[in-house]
C-alpha positions in Angstrom: -39.2 -15.7 -55.8 -36.7 -18.3 -56.3 -34.4 -16.2 -57.9 -34.3 -13.8 -55.6 -33.4 -15.6 -52.9 -30.8 -17.3 -55.1 -29.7 -13.0 -55.5 -30.1 -12.7 -51.7 -28.2 -16.0 -50.7 -25.0 -14.9 -53.3 -25.1 -11.6 -51.8 -25.0 -13.1 -48.1 -22.0 -15.3 -48.9 -20.1 -12.7 -50.6 -20.4 -10.5 -47.2 -19.5 -13.5 -45.3 -16.1 -14.6 -47.5 -15.1 -11.0 -47.8 -15.7 -11.0 -43.5 -13.8 -14.1 -43.1 -11.1 -12.9 -45.3 -10.4 -9.6 -43.3 -10.9 -11.4 -39.8 -7.8 -13.8 -41.2 -5.3 -10.9 -43.1 -6.1 -8.6 -39.9 -5.7 -11.1 -37.4 -2.3 -11.6 -39.1 -1.2 -8.3 -39.6 -2.7 -7.4 -35.7 -0.3 -10.4 -34.4 2.5 -9.3 -36.3 2.1 -5.8 -35.0 1.4 -6.9 -32.0 5.2 -8.4 -31.7 6.7 -5.7 -33.2 4.8 -3.0 -31.2 5.7 -5.0 -27.8 8.8 -4.9 -28.9 9.2 -1.2 -29.3 7.3 -0.3 -26.7 9.8 -1.9 -24.6 12.7 -0.4 -26.6 11.9 2.9 -26.1 10.3 2.5 -22.2 14.4 1.1 -21.7 16.2 3.5 -23.5 14.2 6.2 -21.6 14.9 4.5 -18.2 18.8 3.8 -18.7 19.0 7.7 -19.7 17.4 8.7 -16.4 20.2 6.4 -15.0 22.8 7.5 -16.9 22.4 11.2 -17.8 25.3 11.8 -19.3 23.9 10.0 -22.0 22.4 13.3 -23.5 26.2 14.0 -24.6 25.9 11.6 -27.1 22.9 13.3 -29.1 24.7 14.8 -31.7 26.4 11.6 -32.4 23.0 9.5 -32.3 21.8 12.5 -34.5 24.9 12.1 -37.4 24.4 8.4 -37.2 20.5 8.9 -37.7 21.2 10.8 -40.7 23.8 8.5 -42.3 20.9 5.0 -41.9 18.4 7.2 -43.8 21.2 8.6 -46.4 22.4 4.8 -46.8 18.8 3.5 -47.0 17.3 5.8 -49.2 14.3 6.9 -47.2 15.4 10.5 -46.2 11.7 11.1 -47.5 10.2 8.5 -46.1 7.8 9.4 -42.9 4.2 9.4 -41.6 3.3 11.6 -44.6 4.6 9.1 -47.0 2.3 6.7 -45.4 -0.6 8.7 -45.4 0.1 9.2 -49.0 0.6 6.0 -49.8 -3.4 5.6 -48.6 -4.2 8.4 -51.0 -2.4 7.4 -53.7 -2.3 3.5 -53.4 2.2 4.2 -53.2 4.6 1.7 -52.2 5.8 1.7 -48.2 9.2 0.4 -48.4 9.6 -2.6 -45.5 13.3 -1.2 -44.5 11.1 1.3 -43.3 10.1 -0.5 -40.2 13.7 -1.6 -38.9 14.5 2.1 -39.7 12.4 4.2 -38.0 12.5 1.5 -34.8 16.4 2.2 -34.5 16.4 5.7 -35.2 13.6 6.8 -32.8 14.9 4.5 -30.1 18.4 6.4 -30.4 16.4 9.9 -30.3 15.0 8.5 -26.8 17.8 7.1 -25.9 20.4 10.2 -26.0 17.5 12.7 -24.7 16.0 14.0 -27.6 12.2 15.5 -27.3 9.9 13.2 -29.5 7.1 10.7 -29.5 6.7 7.1 -30.7 3.3 7.3 -32.4 4.6 8.9 -35.4 7.1 5.7 -35.4 4.3 3.3 -34.8 2.3 4.8 -37.9 5.0 4.6 -40.3 6.2 1.0 -38.8 2.5 -0.1 -39.3 2.7 1.0 -42.2 5.2 -0.3 -43.8 4.1 -4.0 -42.1 0.5 -3.2 -43.2 1.9 -3.3 -47.3 4.1 -6.0 -46.7 1.3 -7.9 -45.7 -0.5 -6.9 -48.5 1.6 -8.2 -50.3 2.1 -11.5 -48.9 -1.7 -11.9 -49.3 -1.7 -10.7 -52.7 -4.1 -8.1 -52.2 -5.6 -5.5 -54.9 -4.6 -2.1 -55.0 -8.3 -1.1 -53.1 -7.6 -3.9 -50.1 -3.6 -2.5 -49.5 -5.1 0.7 -48.7 -7.0 -1.2 -45.6 -4.0 -3.4 -44.7 -2.5 -0.2 -44.4 -4.7 0.9 -42.4 -4.6 -2.4 -40.2 -1.2 -1.9 -39.6 -1.1 1.5 -38.1 -4.4 0.4 -36.0 -2.3 -2.7 -34.8 0.6 -0.6 -33.8 -1.0 2.4 -32.5 -3.2 0.3 -29.8 -0.2 -2.1 -29.2 1.8 1.3 -28.2 -1.0 3.1 -26.3 -3.0 0.0 -25.1 -6.2 2.2 -27.0 -7.9 -0.1 -29.5 -11.3 1.6 -30.1 -8.9 4.9 -30.5 -6.5 3.1 -32.7 -9.3 1.8 -34.8 -10.9 5.3 -35.2 -7.6 7.3 -35.4 -6.7 5.4 -38.4 -9.8 5.7 -40.2 -10.5 9.2 -39.5 -7.1 11.0 -39.4 -5.8 9.6 -43.4 -9.1 12.2 -44.9 -11.3 14.6 -42.7 -14.8 14.6 -43.4 -14.9 11.0 -45.3 -14.4 7.5 -43.1 -13.7 4.4 -45.1 -16.2 2.4 -43.0 -15.2 -0.8 -45.3 -12.1 -0.7 -42.9 -14.1 -0.5 -39.5 -13.8 -4.6 -39.0 -10.2 -4.8 -40.2 -9.0 -2.3 -38.1 -11.0 -3.2 -35.1 -9.9 -6.7 -35.6 -6.0 -5.9 -35.8 -6.3 -2.9 -32.8 -7.3 -5.7 -31.1 -5.1 -8.8 -32.1 -2.1 -6.2 -31.8 -3.6 -5.1 -28.0 -4.0 -9.2 -26.7 -0.3 -9.4 -27.8 0.9 -6.4 -25.5 -0.8 -7.9 -22.6 0.6 -10.9 -23.0 3.7 -9.2 -22.5 2.5 -7.7 -19.3 3.0 -4.3 -21.0 -0.4 -2.3 -19.2 -1.9 0.0 -21.2 -1.8 4.2 -20.7 -4.8 4.5 -17.8 -4.8 7.9 -15.9 -7.0 8.2 -13.1 -8.6 11.8 -12.3 -12.4 12.9 -11.1 -14.4 14.7 -13.2 -17.1 17.4 -11.9 -20.2 17.3 -11.9 -22.3 18.5 -15.3 -23.2 22.0 -15.0 -23.8 25.1 -17.0 -20.9 27.0 -15.0 -18.2 24.0 -15.8 -19.3 23.7 -19.2 -18.2 27.7 -20.1 -15.4 27.3 -18.1 -14.5 24.1 -20.6 -15.3 25.5 -23.3 -12.7 28.5 -22.4 -10.2 25.3 -22.0 -11.1 24.3 -25.5 -10.3 27.8 -27.5 -7.4 28.0 -25.6 -5.8 24.1 -26.9 -7.2 25.2 -30.0 -4.9 28.0 -30.3 -2.3 26.2 -29.0 -2.9 23.5 -31.6 -2.4 26.0 -34.5 0.8 27.2 -32.6 1.9 23.7 -32.3 1.2 22.7 -35.8 2.9 26.0 -37.4 6.2 26.4 -35.3 6.6 21.9 -36.3 6.2 22.8 -39.8 7.8 26.1 -39.7 10.9 24.8 -37.7 12.1 22.4 -39.9 12.0 24.2 -43.2 13.7 26.8 -41.2 16.6 24.6 -40.0 16.5 22.6 -43.6 16.9 25.7 -45.3 19.3 27.8 -42.9 21.8 24.2 -42.6 21.8 22.1 -45.6 24.1 19.3 -44.8 21.9 16.9 -42.9 25.0 15.6 -40.6 25.9 19.4 -39.5 21.9 19.8 -38.8 21.8 16.7 -36.8 24.7 17.7 -35.0 24.1 21.8 -34.2 20.4 20.2 -32.6 21.9 17.7 -30.6 24.2 20.3 -29.2 21.0 23.0 -28.8 19.2 20.2 -26.6 22.3 19.6 -24.7 22.6 23.4 -24.0 18.5 23.8 -23.4 18.5 21.0 -21.1 21.5 22.4 -18.9 19.9 25.7 -19.0 16.3 24.7 -17.8 18.1 22.3 -15.2 16.2 19.2 -15.6 15.6 16.4 -17.9 11.6 17.3 -18.1 11.9 17.6 -21.6 13.5 15.0 -23.0 12.3 12.5 -24.4 8.6 12.0 -24.2 7.6 13.1 -21.2 5.4 11.0 -19.7 6.3 11.3 -16.0 5.5 15.5 -16.5 1.7 14.3 -17.9 1.0 11.9 -15.7 2.3 14.3 -12.6 0.1 16.8 -14.2 -3.3 15.0 -14.5 -3.1 12.7 -11.0 -1.3 15.3 -8.9 -2.2 19.2 -10.7 1.0 20.0 -10.6 3.0 21.2 -13.8 5.7 24.0 -14.5 4.4 27.6 -15.9 6.7 27.5 -18.8 6.5 23.5 -19.6 4.1 23.7 -22.3 6.6 26.5 -24.0 9.5 24.6 -23.5 8.3 21.3 -25.0 7.3 22.8 -27.9 11.0 24.5 -28.4 13.0 20.9 -27.7 10.4 18.9 -29.5 10.8 21.7 -32.7 14.6 21.5 -32.3 14.9 17.7 -32.1 12.8 16.6 -35.0 13.7 19.7 -36.7 17.6 18.8 -36.8 16.8 15.6 -38.2 15.9 12.8 -35.4 13.6 10.6 -35.6 10.1 10.0 -33.0 6.7 11.3 -33.3 4.6 14.2 -32.1 1.8 13.4 -31.0 3.1 12.2 -27.5 4.5 16.2 -27.5 0.6 17.2 -28.2 -0.2 15.5 -24.9 2.8 16.9 -22.8 1.8 20.3 -24.0 -2.1 19.8 -23.7 -1.4 18.2 -20.5 0.5 21.2 -19.4 -1.1 24.0 -21.0 -4.4 22.3 -19.3 -2.9 22.3 -15.8 -1.8 26.0 -15.6 -4.6 27.0 -16.9 -7.3 24.8 -15.5 -7.0 26.8 -12.0 -7.0 30.3 -13.3 -10.8 29.2 -15.2 -12.0 27.5 -12.0 -11.4 23.8 -13.1 -9.3 21.3 -11.3 -5.8 21.2 -12.3 -5.8 17.8 -13.1 -9.3 17.5 -14.7 -8.6 20.4 -16.6 -4.9 18.8 -17.4 -6.8 15.6 -18.6 -9.3 18.1 -21.4 -5.9 19.8 -22.3 -4.8 16.7 -23.3 -7.3 15.0 -25.3 -8.6 19.1 -26.4 -5.0 19.7 -28.2 -4.4 16.4 -29.7 -7.6 16.9 -31.3 -7.2 20.2 -32.8 -3.6 19.1 -34.3 -4.7 15.9 -36.0 -8.2 17.1 -36.8 -9.9 13.8 -35.5 -12.5 14.6 -33.0 -14.2 11.2 -32.8 -11.2 9.6 -32.2 -10.6 12.2 -29.8 -13.6 11.8 -27.6 -12.6 8.3 -27.4 -9.2 8.3 -26.6 -11.1 10.6 -23.6 -13.1 7.3 -22.5 -10.1 4.9 -23.0 -7.5 7.2 -20.7 -9.8 8.5 -18.0 -13.2 6.3 -18.2 -16.7 7.7 -19.7 -17.6 10.2 -16.2 -16.4 13.7 -18.2 -17.2 12.4 -21.4 -19.8 15.0 -22.0 -17.3 17.9 -21.4 -14.3 16.5 -23.1 -16.4 16.2 -26.0 -17.0 19.6 -25.7 -13.8 20.8 -25.3 -12.8 18.2 -28.6 -15.3 19.8 -31.1 -14.3 23.7 -29.8 -10.3 22.9 -30.5 -11.8 20.9 -33.7 -13.4 24.0 -35.5 -11.3 26.6 -34.0 -8.3 25.1 -35.2 -9.0 25.7 -38.7 -7.2 23.9 -41.5 -3.7 23.8 -39.8 -2.5 19.9 -39.1 0.6 18.2 -37.5 0.6 15.7 -41.5 0.8 17.9 -44.2 -1.0 15.0 -46.4 -3.7 14.4 -44.3 -6.8 15.7 -46.7 -9.9 17.6 -45.4 -12.6 16.9 -47.0 -15.4 19.2 -45.9 -15.5 22.3 -44.5 -15.3 22.9 -40.7 -17.4 25.9 -41.0 -20.5 24.8 -43.5 -21.4 21.7 -45.4 -19.4 22.1 -48.7 -16.7 19.7 -50.1 -13.1 21.6 -50.1 -11.1 18.5 -50.5 -7.9 20.7 -49.1 -4.6 19.5 -47.5 -3.7 20.1 -43.9 -1.6 23.3 -43.7 
């Protein structure tokens, strides 16, 4: 009896020791991530506001593209990106700390001069680099290095969007679809909450939208299901276009400086052709208008896709998730009235469902709907996300993402997203 008690005591002590270790490491990582995330958030927002005040800054976009190409060339980070961060977690590979200032500066430059991009791609890369460096600082072993990298990703995602629970689940879910490192739940949640707390000290408001969900009924369910199908199809189009355009542009124009120069001029031409700056930068004002006012141009989702594909395919830096928010929200806003769904609510559903189809993270997507829009329509959001996840197939934004289990049957497949 005494031996059994002694064994249980040692086991409990081990759990408490590891728990305390991760509370410390994750809190430090989250606090650092919150500071960097706050600076990044304010820098990107400031760059966007400055561009809106001085629209002619867009003429500097080609020069900014060349400068970004030079920065990546001379820091030898051309191959580093979100896929490299995901690979580092799968394979335990090193993430260079230099990636943090480089992606920070290049993303701000892209937004300042009118490139069409998001910011979460940079956040995941900054977070991954920060987490890896923290792991080296605390002298963690190979397995713990994976978890602390996820902590960094959670912290930066939480700092940028103000969605700590989504940040936690997204970091755990996006790496290997169907397999979750539950050992990372406490560390990632701690880091996400710490980062969120730091951003609140700087009065950075979390991303939130106000929309009214219709009452749950069989009638609204099938209408939302149809919207989920449309979002699944659009997520496939988005992922394929993003992958193919990058490959096509880099193959057609091999010189990275010329590629950035031509891409910058193409964005300038498209901006003047459209007669609006709605498709430059992140486009958060368009997202907000679609959800809050139920207003969006019929071709907005297609134009944003073109702008983003050219921007990122030409070598500018940023992310693809906010563009998925834009495309999903505007697509839902346009299709909603045709399906008999209130335009604003359809925009909200479209935002979440398209994100789900593109990143293959259904649980994180449903939680995102609650953190962004409240819990009133969570069942409707879940229906759209489930359908979008299944029907989007094995396409995905991140080619390093592993899909461990089939979407069609209980079968282990272990393939990469296409």
